C-alpha positions in Angstrom: -10.5 13.7 5.2 -12.0 11.2 2.9 -11.9 7.9 4.2 -13.0 6.1 1.1 -9.3 7.6 -0.8 -6.6 5.1 -1.2 -3.5 6.8 0.1 -6.3 7.1 3.4 -6.9 3.2 3.1 -3.3 2.7 2.7 -1.4 4.4 5.1 -4.6 3.0 7.8 -4.1 -0.5 6.6 0.0 0.0 6.9 -0.7 1.0 10.7 -3.1 -2.1 11.5 -1.0 -4.5 10.0 2.4 -3.6 9.5 5.6 -2.8 12.3 6.6 -0.4 9.1 5.7 -0.3 5.7 5.9 2.0 2.5 2.8 2.0 0.0 3.0 3.1 -3.4 0.1 3.9 -6.1 1.0 4.5 -9.4 -2.4 5.9 -11.1 -0.6 5.5 -14.6 0.3 1.8 -15.0 -2.0 0.9 -17.7 -4.6 2.4 -18.7 -8.1 1.7 -16.6 -5.7 0.3 -13.8 -3.5 1.3 -11.5 -1.1 -0.5 -9.8 -0.7 -0.6 -5.7 3.1 -2.4 -4.7 3.6 -2.4 -0.6 6.6 -3.0 0.8 6.7 -4.4 4.4 8.5 -7.7 6.2 7.9 -10.5 5.1 6.2 -12.2 8.6 3.2 -9.2 7.6 2.7 -9.6 4.1 -0.3 -11.7 4.1 -2.3 -10.4 6.9 -1.7 -7.0 4.7 -3.3 -8.3 1.4 -6.4 -10.2 3.1 -6.7 -6.6 5.0 -5.6 -4.8 1.2 -8.7 -6.4 -0.2 -11.5 -6.6 1.7 -11.3 -2.5 2.8 -12.6 0.0 0.9 -12.7 1.8 -1.9 -10.4 -1.2 -3.0 -13.8 -4.0 -2.8 -15.8 -2.6 -4.7 -13.3 -1.2 -7.6 -11.5 -5.1 -7.5 -11.0 -5.1 -10.9 -9.5 -1.6 -11.6 -6.4 -2.6 -9.2 -3.6 -4.4 -9.2 -1.8 -5.4 -5.9 2.2 -6.4 -5.5 3.5 -7.2 -1.9 7.3 -7.0 -1.6 9.6 -7.3 1.0 10.7 -3.6 2.5 14.4 -3.5 2.7 15.9 -3.9 6.2 17.1 0.0 6.4 14.0 1.3 5.3 11.6 2.5 8.3 13.0 3.0 10.7 12.7 5.9 12.8 9.3 7.0 14.4 8.8 10.0 12.2 8.4 7.8 8.9 6.7 3.6 10.0 4.6 4.6 7.6 4.7 6.2 4.4 2.4 6.2 1.1 3.1 7.9 -1.9 0.9 8.2 -5.0 3.4 8.4 -8.5 3.7 7.0 -11.8 7.3 6.2 -11.1 8.5 2.0 -9.6 11.4 3.9 -7.2 10.1 5.0 -3.8 
């Protein structure tokens, strides 16, 4: 698997810095920007944000990405098979 792909990198970041979480990549946010929305528990948001901007490809192409971090609802990602989810979508809901 390509280690530079955004979805792969986000999945690895979620597994490393969060107990559970969801990330949504929206490539159609604007003409020249890609929006990444991440949902995780409150106590893990700061560490994830710092790690996000240090990881490639986000670090070298920072001007093309925007990161939005929000609280993960308590009922999301409770099962072992769905603890970490990454979606590529042009819709805001997951």
